N, C-alpha and C positions, 0 to 999 in steps of 0.2 A: 653556627649560623649558616655557613655555606651548605652544609648537608641538609639543613631544614628547608632552606629555599629550593634546593634542587629537588627534594622530595615533594614539595608543594607543586613545583612545575611539572614533575613527572606525573603526579596524580591528576593535575588539571589536564594535561595532554591525554591521559588515559580516559577521562570522562568525556572529553570532546570526541575522542576516537570511537568510543562506544556508541555515542549518539549518531555519528555518521555511519558506523558499521551496521547498525540496526535500523536502516532507513525505512524499510517497509513497516516494521513494528512501530516505530515512532510516528510516522506519518499517519498510519491507520488509527492508532490509539489516540492521537491528537484530534483527529476528526471526530472520533466517537466521543471523546471528552468535551470537545467544543459543543457538539449537539446536545450532550446531557446538561452542561452548565447553562446553555442558552434556554433550555426548556424547563429545567427543574432547579429549584433553589436548594433543597437538601438531597443528597445522594445517599442511597443505601446500596449495599452490595447486591441485593436482589434486583434493584432497578438498573444498576450498571450491567449486571449479567444479562438481563432481559434486552437491554439496548444493544449489547455486544452480539447476542444471538441474532437480533433483527439486522444489524449491520452485516453480519457474516452471511446471512441468507442471500444478499445481493452482491457480495464481494466476488470478484473475479480475478484471475491471474495470480500474481504474487500475494495479493491480499487474501484471496481465497485459500492459498496454501498456508498463510499465517494462521488463519482461522482453523484449518485442519491441525496444525501443530498445537495450537492452544486448546483444541477440543471443542470449539464453538460451531463446527460444521456438523451437518447431519451424518456424514460418513466417517467421522473421526473415531479412532479406536479408544482413546482415553479422553478424559475430560478434566482439564486443569484450569478452567476458567476462573476459579476462585483466586488463582495467583494473579489475575488481572482485576477482577471485580472489586476485591477487598481493598487493595491499595488505591485503585482509581476512585473509589467512594470516599476514601480518606484524603483525597487530593494530593497523593504522592506524585511527584513529577513523572511524566511519561518516559522520559529517558531512564530514570531509575528502574521503573517497572520493566522496561525492555532489557536493561542490563541484568536484572535478576532472572528474567525469562531465558536470557541467553546463557546463563550459567546452568540452567536445568536442561536446556535443549539448544545445542550450538547451531542447529539448523535455522533457528529463528533469526539470528543476526547475520546469517549468511544470505538471506533474501535480499535482493537488489531490484529496484525498479528498472525496467528496460527503458533506455533512453529513446525518446521519440522525437527525433530531429528530422522531420519530414518537410520536403519542399513540395507544397501542395499546388504550386502553379502547373499549368498544363505541360510546360517544358520539363519541370522537375519530375512530374509523374510519368511522362514518356520515357525518362531515363531509368526509371525503376524497373526491376524485374517483376514478373507476374507474382512470384511468391511474396515479395515485398508489398505489392499492392493488396494481395489477399491478407497479409498481416495488418495493414492499415485498417481494412475493413473489419477484421475480427477484433481488433482492439476497440473499435467502436460498437461492437455487438452486431455487426451487419455481415451479410454474405451475399454473394452474387451466385445464385444457383444456375441460372441459364447463361452465364457469361462463358463464352468459348474463346473470345479474342481479347487481346490486351486492351484495345480501345474501348471495349465495353466496360471493363474494370475502371479505366481512367474516367470515363463519363460518369459512372456511378459514384465514384469518390468525389468528383467535382460537384455532383448533385447533392450528395449527403454531407459535404464538408461544412456548410453553414450550421447544420444542426449539431455537429460534434466538435467544432473547432475549439470551443471553450474547454471541453474535457481533454482534448489532445494537448493543450498548453499547460494544464495542471499537472 
């Protein structure tokens, strides 16, 4: 009895750790699955693969790297999108799909989102380094080509923050 309950707890902890270890995979595939189920009633592997390829064309950063590993990006060397599209069309939980992908390619579960804890007040921005300010802008898909001074970057971030504040919090 004790051994059975210990094994159950160990397996439960393992499944929770897999979901937290593959945070980029789980987050990205949950978004793709959510958009698919809201737009379509029945899912086919071809439909899921098409939607996955569409989502990967606009994916950036760690999610773009995940698309490369899965083979859904244009520059990927191999294509293993069927390992995602078939189970997702069968409504297999995203955590399980990512766990399986992690066994075929360990790099998939090593991807982590960068923490974006920025203080976007003027005092907080003035304390940041220029490289950090440029990183904030690049995470929004923006850049300041003619900015030579720090105050120009700060004013641009303050100007563009209302457009991107929602994406920075997600």
